[in-house]
LUMKEKOL-761307 format. One record per residue (C-alpha): x, y, z; residue number from 1. Coordinates in pm, 1 decimal, padded with zeros to 6 digits, m for minus. Each point is the difference from the previous one (the first is absolute). Layout:
<rs>
R  u  v  w  pos
R  X  Y  Z  NUM
...
</rs>
This chain:
<rs>
R  u  v  w  pos
R  m02965.1  02471.2  00637.0  1
R  m00156.5  m00016.9  m00346.2  2
R  m00038.5  m00354.3  m00123.6  3
R  00232.3  m00023.7  m00299.7  4
R  00030.8  m00313.8  m00207.1  5
R  00078.1  m00279.0  00244.3  6
R  m00127.6  00108.2  00342.9  7
R  00010.7  m00226.1  00305.3  8
R  m00335.5  m00165.9  m00064.5  9
R  00081.6  m00069.6  m00362.2  10
R  00351.2  m00110.2  00098.0  11
R  m00140.7  m00241.8  00256.1  12
R  m00266.5  m00126.6  m00236.0  13
R  00241.5  m00064.2  m00283.8  14
R  00254.4  m00169.7  00222.9  15
R  m00267.5  m00208.6  00165.5  16
R  m00121.3  m00125.3  m00334.9  17
R  00339.7  m00131.2  m00100.6  18
R  00175.8  m00082.2  00328.7  19
R  m00016.5  m00289.6  00238.8  20
R  m00308.3  m00022.3  00213.0  21
R  m00100.7  00365.2  m00029.5  22
R  00210.6  00078.8  00306.8  23
R  00103.3  00356.3  m00082.3  24
R  m00300.6  00184.5  00149.0  25
R  00001.1  m00206.4  00320.8  26
R  00372.6  00062.0  00046.7  27
R  m00034.3  00373.9  m00039.4  28
R  m00310.5  00029.4  00214.5  29
R  00164.1  m00185.1  00287.7  30
R  00273.4  00260.7  00031.6  31
R  m00216.2  00315.0  00001.6  32
R  00297.8  00223.2  m00071.7  33
R  m00006.6  00376.3  m00039.1  34
R  m00074.3  00137.7  m00345.0  35
R  00270.3  00260.6  00047.3  36
R  00336.4  m00112.6  m00131.2  37
R  00244.3  m00084.1  00277.9  38
R  00262.6  00214.4  m00174.5  39
R  m00231.4  00295.5  00060.9  40
R  m00076.5  m00082.6  00362.4  41
R  m00261.1  m00275.6  m00031.3  42
R  00001.4  m00338.3  00173.0  43
R  00214.2  m00251.5  m00191.0  44
R  m00145.1  m00325.2  m00128.4  45
R  00277.1  m00190.2  00173.4  46
R  00092.7  00084.1  00357.5  47
R  00363.6  00086.7  00063.8  48
R  00004.3  m00275.0  00261.9  49
R  m00043.8  m00263.8  m00272.6  50
R  00335.4  m00112.0  m00136.1  51
R  00093.7  m00166.6  m00325.4  52
R  00214.4  m00317.0  00019.9  53
R  00369.3  00069.5  00051.9  54
R  00250.2  m00094.1  m00268.2  55
R  00237.2  m00176.2  m00039.6  56
R  m00152.8  m00308.7  00155.5  57
R  00178.4  m00145.4  00303.5  58
R  m00081.8  m00301.1  00215.6  59
R  00178.4  m00223.2  00251.0  60
R  00081.2  m00262.4  m00261.5  61
R  00201.6  00253.8  m00200.5  62
R  00185.9  00115.9  00309.9  63
R  00081.9  m00360.7  00091.5  64
R  00149.4  m00059.5  m00344.5  65
R  00218.6  00311.5  00030.1  66
R  00120.9  m00103.4  00345.2  67
R  00074.8  m00351.4  m00123.7  68
R  00202.0  00137.4  m00291.3  69
R  00188.6  00242.8  00222.7  70
R  00098.5  m00275.2  00240.9  71
R  00100.5  m00235.0  m00281.8  72
R  00279.7  00227.4  m00116.0  73
R  m00092.6  m00089.1  m00358.8  74
R  m00087.3  00340.4  m00138.3  75
R  00085.9  m00042.8  m00369.4  76
R  m00159.2  m00250.8  m00234.6  77
R  00343.3  m00137.8  m00085.0  78
R  00027.0  m00122.3  00362.6  79
R  m00311.0  m00214.4  m00045.0  80
R  m00047.8  m00056.0  m00375.1  81
R  m00234.4  m00299.3  00030.8  82
R  m00203.6  00030.6  00319.6  83
R  00041.8  00365.7  00100.8  84
R  m00270.7  00263.1  00022.2  85
R  00045.7  00122.3  m00358.7  86
R  00015.5  m00349.3  m00149.2  87
R  m00310.2  m00098.4  00198.7  88
R  m00186.0  00309.1  m00110.5  89
R  00089.7  m00058.6  m00364.9  90
R  m00146.5  m00349.8  00014.0  91
R  m00315.8  00109.4  00181.8  92
R  m00062.6  00304.2  m00218.7  93
R  00052.5  m00198.7  m00319.8  94
R  m00255.5  m00252.1  00123.5  95
R  m00242.5  00274.6  00097.9  96
R  00018.0  00166.0  m00342.8  97
R  00004.6  m00319.9  m00204.1  98
R  00343.7  00083.8  m00139.5  99
R  00266.8  m00268.7  m00029.7  100
R  00276.2  00228.7  00123.3  101
R  00050.5  00308.7  00215.0  102
R  00307.2  00211.1  00078.4  103
R  00002.2  00244.9  00290.7  104
R  00154.8  00340.4  m00072.7  105
R  00076.1  00317.7  00189.8  106
R  m00291.2  00192.6  m00154.5  107
R  m00259.9  m00002.9  m00275.1  108
R  00213.6  00241.3  m00202.3  109
R  00291.9  m00240.1  00025.8  110
R  m00224.2  m00285.6  m00113.1  111
R  m00097.9  00194.8  m00310.8  112
R  00358.4  00099.3  m00080.8  113
R  00116.0  m00361.3  00040.6  114
R  m00277.2  m00118.8  m00232.4  115
R  00099.2  00250.3  m00270.6  116
R  00368.5  m00099.6  00024.4  117
R  m00071.1  m00373.4  00014.2  118
R  m00201.0  00021.6  m00322.2  119
R  00301.1  00148.8  m00177.1  120
R  m00158.1  00340.5  m00052.9  121
R  00252.1  00282.1  m00023.3  122
R  00137.5  00294.2  m00200.8  123
R  m00182.8  00049.0  m00328.7  124
R  m00308.6  m00187.2  00124.1  125
R  m00338.0  00147.9  00089.0  126
R  m00251.8  m00102.9  00264.7  127
R  m00358.4  00128.4  m00003.1  128
R  m00146.6  00078.9  00340.2  129
R  m00234.9  00230.4  00190.7  130
R  00048.7  00369.3  00080.7  131
R  m00219.0  m00037.2  00309.6  132
R  00208.3  m00197.2  00245.6  133
R  00272.8  00024.6  00257.5  134
R  00321.3  00118.2  m00164.2  135
R  00153.8  m00334.3  00089.5  136
R  m00171.6  m00148.9  m00305.1  137
R  00182.0  00234.4  m00236.5  138
R  00319.1  m00005.3  00206.1  139
R  00017.5  m00378.1  m00044.7  140
R  00010.7  00045.3  m00377.6  141
R  00251.1  00284.8  00017.6  142
R  00232.7  m00210.8  00216.0  143
R  00069.8  m00220.6  m00302.6  144
R  00022.2  00310.2  m00222.0  145
R  m00301.4  m00102.4  m00203.4  146
R  m00254.6  00262.8  m00106.4  147
R  m00326.1  00017.6  00201.4  148
R  m00281.7  00080.4  m00244.5  149
R  m00309.5  00127.7  00175.8  150
R  m00337.3  m00093.1  m00148.3  151
R  m00317.3  00182.0  00095.8  152
R  m00265.4  m00123.6  00241.9  153
R  m00359.5  m00104.2  m00016.0  154
R  m00126.1  00282.3  00227.3  155
R  m00273.3  m00221.6  00146.7  156
R  00225.7  m00287.8  00106.9  157
R  00325.6  00193.5  00058.8  158
R  00174.0  m00279.9  m00192.0  159
R  00197.5  m00006.9  m00325.1  160
R  m00213.5  00067.8  m00307.5  161
R  00072.7  m00298.1  m00228.7  162
R  m00074.4  00208.9  m00309.8  163
R  00273.3  00247.5  00089.4  164
R  00236.1  m00283.5  00090.0  165
R  m00056.4  m00140.6  m00348.7  166
R  00076.5  00337.6  m00160.4  167
R  00332.6  00019.9  00181.9  168
R  00137.4  m00342.9  m00088.1  169
R  00293.4  00018.6  m00241.0  170
R  00298.3  m00211.7  m00103.4  171
R  00192.3  00099.4  00315.5  172
R  m00281.0  m00101.6  00236.3  173
R  00098.8  m00302.5  00207.3  174
R  m00259.4  m00011.1  00277.0  175
R  m00324.1  00133.4  00142.4  176
R  m00001.2  00080.2  00370.3  177
R  m00362.8  00040.3  00111.0  178
R  m00062.0  00144.0  00346.8  179
R  m00294.0  m00149.5  00189.0  180
R  m00093.2  00337.4  00141.1  181
R  m00161.4  00004.8  00345.3  182
R  00035.0  m00377.8  m00000.6  183
R  m00262.6  m00064.1  m00268.3  184
R  00091.1  m00181.3  m00323.4  185
R  00095.7  00190.8  m00313.6  186
R  m00167.5  m00107.6  m00324.6  187
R  00204.0  m00319.7  m00014.3  188
R  m00205.1  m00167.5  m00272.6  189
R  00102.6  00265.9  m00251.0  190
R  00350.8  00050.6  00136.8  191
R  00086.2  m00370.2  m00017.1  192
R  m00150.1  m00030.3  m00348.6  193
R  00211.1  00295.7  m00119.4  194
R  00311.9  m00143.0  00159.6  195
R  m00053.2  m00331.8  m00173.5  196
R  m00066.8  00165.1  m00333.7  197
R  00316.1  00212.3  00014.5  198
R  00216.5  m00254.3  00187.0  199
R  00046.2  00227.8  00299.3  200
R  00079.1  m00087.1  00359.9  201
R  m00244.2  00097.6  00275.1  202
R  00118.2  00109.5  00344.4  203
R  m00293.5  00053.5  00234.9  204
R  00039.3  00280.3  00250.6  205
R  m00223.6  m00159.6  00261.5  206
R  00165.2  00195.7  00279.3  207
R  m00339.5  00120.6  00125.7  208
R  m00183.6  m00319.4  m00088.9  209
R  00121.8  m00285.1  00221.4  210
R  m00238.9  m00300.5  m00022.2  211
R  m00243.4  00167.1  m00244.7  212
R  m00143.1  m00225.8  m00269.4  213
R  m00092.4  00030.5  m00367.5  214
R  m00171.2  m00286.1  m00184.2  215
R  00102.5  m00251.9  00264.0  216
R  00365.7  00103.8  00012.9  217
R  00180.2  00211.1  00258.1  218
R  00132.8  00329.2  m00133.2  219
R  00368.6  m00037.1  m00069.5  220
R  m00042.3  m00347.5  m00148.0  221
R  m00160.8  00102.6  m00330.0  222
R  00310.4  00153.0  m00157.7  223
R  00361.0  m00117.0  m00017.3  224
R  00079.4  00142.4  00343.0  225
R  m00199.9  00164.8  00277.4  226
R  00129.6  00246.7  00257.3  227
R  m00146.1  00066.6  00345.7  228
R  00076.1  00266.5  00261.1  229
R  m00006.4  m00050.5  00376.6  230
R  00075.1  00364.0  00081.0  231
R  m00146.4  00115.4  00332.6  232
R  m00322.7  00137.6  m00149.4  233
R  m00082.4  m00316.1  m00197.3  234
R  m00257.2  m00263.1  00097.4  235
R  00286.5  m00242.9  00067.3  236
R  00270.7  00212.6  00158.0  237
R  00347.8  m00043.8  00141.6  238
R  00154.3  00344.6  m00051.5  239
R  00167.5  00001.7  m00342.7  240
R  m00021.4  m00358.6  m00123.4  241
R  m00110.6  m00138.6  m00332.1  242
R  m00026.6  m00319.0  m00202.3  243
R  00014.7  m00137.2  m00352.7  244
R  m00232.7  m00286.6  m00089.7  245
R  00002.7  m00211.3  m00314.0  246
R  m00033.3  m00345.2  m00153.4  247
R  00303.8  m00019.3  m00229.1  248
R  00278.0  m00169.4  00197.5  249
R  00283.7  00119.7  m00222.9  250
R  m00125.1  00359.5  00002.2  251
R  m00050.9  m00002.2  00375.9  252
R  00351.7  m00138.2  00047.4  253
R  00125.0  00294.2  m00202.8  254
R  m00199.4  00235.6  00225.7  255
R  00166.7  m00162.0  00301.4  256
R  00343.2  00048.9  m00153.7  257
R  m00065.2  00366.2  m00080.1  258
R  m00134.9  00072.3  00349.4  259
R  00299.7  m00180.3  00154.8  260
R  00258.3  00244.1  m00148.5  261
R  00035.6  m00214.1  m00313.1  262
R  00078.7  m00319.4  00191.3  263
R  m00189.3  m00322.9  m00070.8  264
R  m00142.2  m00235.9  00259.8  265
R  00312.8  m00212.2  m00056.4  266
R  00229.4  00291.4  00080.9  267
R  00109.3  00078.4  m00357.6  268
R  00046.2  00368.4  m00086.8  269
R  m00164.3  00023.3  m00338.7  270
R  m00173.2  00329.8  m00067.0  271
R  m00071.0  00358.3  00105.9  272
R  m00216.4  00056.7  00305.5  273
R  m00038.4  00195.6  00324.2  274
R  m00048.8  m00161.4  00340.2  275
R  m00376.9  00020.3  00045.1  276
R  m00060.6  m00288.5  00237.6  277
R  m00282.8  00004.5  00254.0  278
R  00137.6  m00030.8  00354.0  279
R  m00114.3  m00244.5  00266.6  280
R  m00178.7  00264.1  00209.1  281
R  m00221.5  00096.3  m00292.6  282
R  m00071.8  m00365.2  m00062.2  283
R  m00087.6  m00046.2  00366.9  284
R  m00253.2  00284.1  m00000.6  285
R  m00162.0  m00138.5  m00314.1  286
R  m00010.6  m00355.9  00130.5  287
R  m00160.2  00126.5  00318.4  288
R  m00293.3  00155.2  m00184.3  289
R  m00054.9  m00254.1  m00279.1  290
R  m00233.1  m00221.3  00208.4  291
R  m00256.2  00282.9  00022.2  292
R  00078.1  00189.7  m00322.2  293
R  m00272.8  m00165.8  m00206.0  294
R  m00259.4  00084.1  00263.9  295
R  00084.6  00371.0  m00027.8  296
R  00017.7  m00023.4  m00379.0  297
R  m00352.1  m00142.8  m00013.2  298
R  m00130.6  00265.3  00240.2  299
R  00139.6  00278.5  m00219.4  300
R  m00174.7  m00147.5  m00301.3  301
R  m00325.1  m00039.7  00192.5  302
R  00006.5  00362.8  00113.8  303
R  00101.2  00129.5  m00342.8  304
R  m00289.4  m00191.0  m00157.9  305
R  m00233.6  00147.2  00260.8  306
R  00112.8  00355.4  m00079.9  307
R  m00023.3  m00065.3  m00374.4  308
R  m00358.9  m00116.2  00035.2  309
R  m00097.0  00296.3  00214.2  310
R  00150.8  00246.6  m00247.0  311
R  m00141.7  m00167.7  m00308.7  312
R  m00204.4  00248.6  m00199.0  313
R  00147.9  00304.4  00172.3  314
R  00168.7  00220.0  m00258.9  315
R  00187.0  00227.1  00240.2  316
R  00248.5  m00254.7  00131.2  317
R  00066.5  m00292.6  m00233.1  318
R  00193.8  m00306.2  00125.5  319
R  00292.1  m00134.7  m00202.4  320
R  m00110.9  m00195.7  m00305.3  321
R  00074.5  m00372.4  m00003.0  322
R  00066.9  m00204.0  m00312.7  323
R  m00183.6  m00320.4  m00084.3  324
R  00190.5  m00285.0  00160.9  325
R  00078.5  00187.6  00322.1  326
R  m00067.9  m00229.3  00294.4  327
R  00162.1  00190.3  00286.6  328
R  00228.1  00292.6  00072.6  329
R  00295.6  00077.2  00222.9  330
R  m00162.9  00335.3  00089.6  331
R  00309.5  00192.1  00092.0  332
R  m00240.4  00289.9  m00042.0  333
R  m00374.3  00010.9  m00045.2  334
R  m00020.7  00254.7  m00281.2  335
R  m00271.4  00213.1  m00160.1  336
R  m00033.6  00277.0  m00256.2  337
R  m00139.5  00327.9  00131.2  338
R  m00236.7  00170.8  m00244.3  339
R  m00025.3  00361.3  00109.5  340
R  m00290.0  00077.9  m00234.5  341
R  m00218.7  m00211.8  00227.2  342
R  00116.8  00188.8  00310.9  343
R  m00111.1  00347.3  m00111.3  344
R  00340.5  00056.2  m00161.0  345
R  00190.0  m00028.3  00328.3  346
R  00368.2  m00079.4  m00042.2  347
R  00139.9  m00334.4  00105.7  348
R  00192.6  00183.1  00273.8  349
R  m00324.0  00143.9  00138.6  350
R  m00167.3  m00341.4  m00010.3  351
R  00294.7  m00164.5  00176.3  352
R  00008.7  00266.3  00268.9  353
R  m00367.3  m00065.7  00067.2  354
R  00016.8  m00379.9  m00003.9  355
R  00307.4  m00015.0  00225.1  356
R  m00174.1  00226.0  00252.1  357
R  m00283.7  m00254.4  00005.4  358
R  00252.7  m00259.5  00119.4  359
R  00071.5  m00182.0  m00326.7  360
R  00368.1  m00031.9  m00106.7  361
R  m00024.6  00084.4  m00371.5  362
R  00290.8  00167.8  m00175.9  363
R  00144.3  00057.9  m00348.0  364
R  00264.4  m00245.5  m00116.9  365
R  00273.3  00064.8  m00259.8  366
R  m00008.7  00376.7  m00072.5  367
R  00119.2  m00022.8  m00360.3  368
R  00101.8  m00267.5  m00244.9  369
R  00361.8  m00098.9  m00047.8  370
R  m00011.4  00154.8  m00347.8  371
R  00000.0  00336.9  00177.6  372
R  00311.7  m00063.7  00210.0  373
R  00358.8  00112.7  m00065.6  374
R  00153.1  m00346.8  m00054.2  375
R  m00098.0  m00001.2  m00369.4  376
R  00200.8  00309.4  m00085.7  377
R  00283.6  m00127.9  00216.2  378
R  00044.9  m00334.4  m00176.8  379
R  m00011.4  00173.8  m00338.1  380
R  00321.0  00180.8  00098.5  381
R  00184.6  m00321.8  00087.9  382
R  00260.7  m00129.7  m00242.0  383
R  m00117.0  m00360.8  00027.0  384
R  m00346.4  00090.3  m00127.0  385
R  00141.3  00220.7  m00274.0  386
R  00226.0  m00283.9  m00112.7  387
R  m00258.0  m00276.7  00012.3  388
R  m00300.3  00178.3  m00151.7  389
R  m00017.2  00203.0  m00323.5  390
R  m00052.7  00372.7  00047.6  391
R  m00327.5  m00021.4  m00192.7  392
R  m00129.3  m00266.6  00240.9  393
R  00091.9  00204.1  00307.7  394
R  m00175.0  00304.8  m00146.3  395
R  m00309.9  m00207.1  m00072.3  396
R  00020.7  m00147.6  00349.3  397
R  00002.3  00344.5  00160.2  398
R  m00302.6  00101.2  m00203.9  399
R  m00188.6  m00317.6  00089.0  400
R  00059.7  00055.7  00369.9  401
R  m00142.9  00353.1  m00010.4  402
R  m00361.6  m00104.0  m00043.0  403
R  m00170.5  m00275.3  00199.9  404
R  m00347.8  00146.0  00057.5  405
R  m00145.4  m00312.7  00158.8  406
R  00265.9  00008.1  00269.3  407
R  m00053.4  00372.1  00056.9  408
R  m00371.1  m00065.6  00054.9  409
R  00075.1  m00270.4  00255.8  410
R  00238.6  00230.8  00187.8  411
R  m00261.5  00275.6  00007.5  412
R  m00292.1  m00219.4  00110.2  413
R  00153.5  m00263.8  00227.1  414
R  m00137.7  m00043.2  00350.1  415
R  00149.8  m00287.4  00198.2  416
R  m00019.1  m00166.7  00338.7  417
R  00290.4  m00209.7  00121.8  418
R  m00120.5  m00355.6  m00025.6  419
R  00254.2  m00197.6  00201.5  420
R  m00135.1  00123.9  00332.1  421
R  m00329.6  00178.0  m00062.5  422
R  m00156.3  m00283.3  m00198.5  423
R  00041.5  m00247.9  00284.4  424
R  m00242.5  00206.0  00209.4  425
R  m00360.6  m00101.0  00071.0  426
R  m00312.1  00028.6  m00213.6  427
R  m00111.2  00278.5  00233.9  428
R  00317.8  00188.8  m00092.9  429
R  m00084.4  m00045.9  m00368.2  430
R  m00343.6  00143.3  00074.6  431
R  00168.5  00306.5  00148.3  432
R  00178.0  00049.5  m00332.4  433
R  m00325.5  m00019.1  m00196.3  434
R  m00180.7  00225.7  00247.8  435
R  00275.6  00260.3  m00025.4  436
R  m00010.6  m00004.6  m00381.1  437
R  m00378.0  00036.6  00010.1  438
R  00015.5  00286.3  00244.3  439
R  00264.3  00192.6  m00194.8  440
R  m00189.7  m00057.9  m00322.8  441
R  m00328.8  00115.4  00152.4  442
R  00169.3  00313.8  00137.3  443
R  00215.5  00057.8  m00308.1  444
R  m00100.5  00366.0  m00022.5  445
R  00188.1  00050.9  00329.1  446
R  00325.2  m00118.3  m00158.9  447
R  00058.1  00338.8  m00161.1  448
R  00053.1  00141.1  00349.6  449
R  00301.6  m00221.9  00066.7  450
</rs>
């Protein structure tokens, strides 16, 4: 193959100069894999007999907690409000995150919707958030009939672009809802400064970012409220659970009331709210894994740092940018931007077909931003939005949502690996990832045949 631009030797040399210990060439040499892409019949970098860690995580301690809860007959948190599984988890998770208070919920989406309602945000109000997220983020705002305003992304970090957030603040804006995408912190220095300047609330969507830290604080504790997801794919998982964390006692009491169908801790029916309580079985699963959760969290960060160092200087696959102040990440996904111009113009689909055949579980993530989904046109037909927002504002809103080029770039370039399970593998497994990337890059001219 003609040596174009960044051939294997140059790739190895550049990576060696900027990565830990110059380990790249030794790693690759030890494997002695075929130069022919596995997708075209060559020997894969990673044998099919080698398995990635299973997810969700299960151990005997978790099973024991479930059995104990089943036998107790106390299956709802109202049966054990002080010392039950949910109450115990809330205390332990608050302590683990450094928050004063924690409320268990039925899901991360529910946590976000409760936070919006508890802050008094509703019809006629606007909340600025990300277009690159699970729809639950936007759904939580819509539940209170507020208007979700999508700001564009920094295409290198996949996080909200503070400059576009600033452009979209107006007199109806009540809150900013940053999403810590992939479990890494958004640009919280600028977001918090903007919120303070404009007297806005901040709800952190830390659903993918349990335990991650920014400038010494756990994500979810920087803003007014933080929301976490424990859905089955998350690094802390119990099926569909979630949590709200915060330090303002009065505000957290209001969150409790909203999540408890509008009923206070004292049994007074005072406001509007669904029943979004976490159940005792979810609490049991979480309590069972908390003793070892930090160990897995630290291993994910260690492996992510290792991959970042190995890929440093390589222009074809660029790891997610981190902002100054980032200390650790939740790593729901380990994410990168695929630059096809450095792979002989091969499409992302061709690259992914090749890398998966080598035994590495890379995939795309969100196919298109939420600004390109049908919900926007739908809410603009609803009477409540027509009544609460001037026609000129709704027209402007529709126009604003039609162009978010940073988000489009992220959707087109994203390559991700599920972090909850894959990133708790061994260093040798991480080496397989690097070796596969190197092989596919070196044989990039073969990609056109896929």
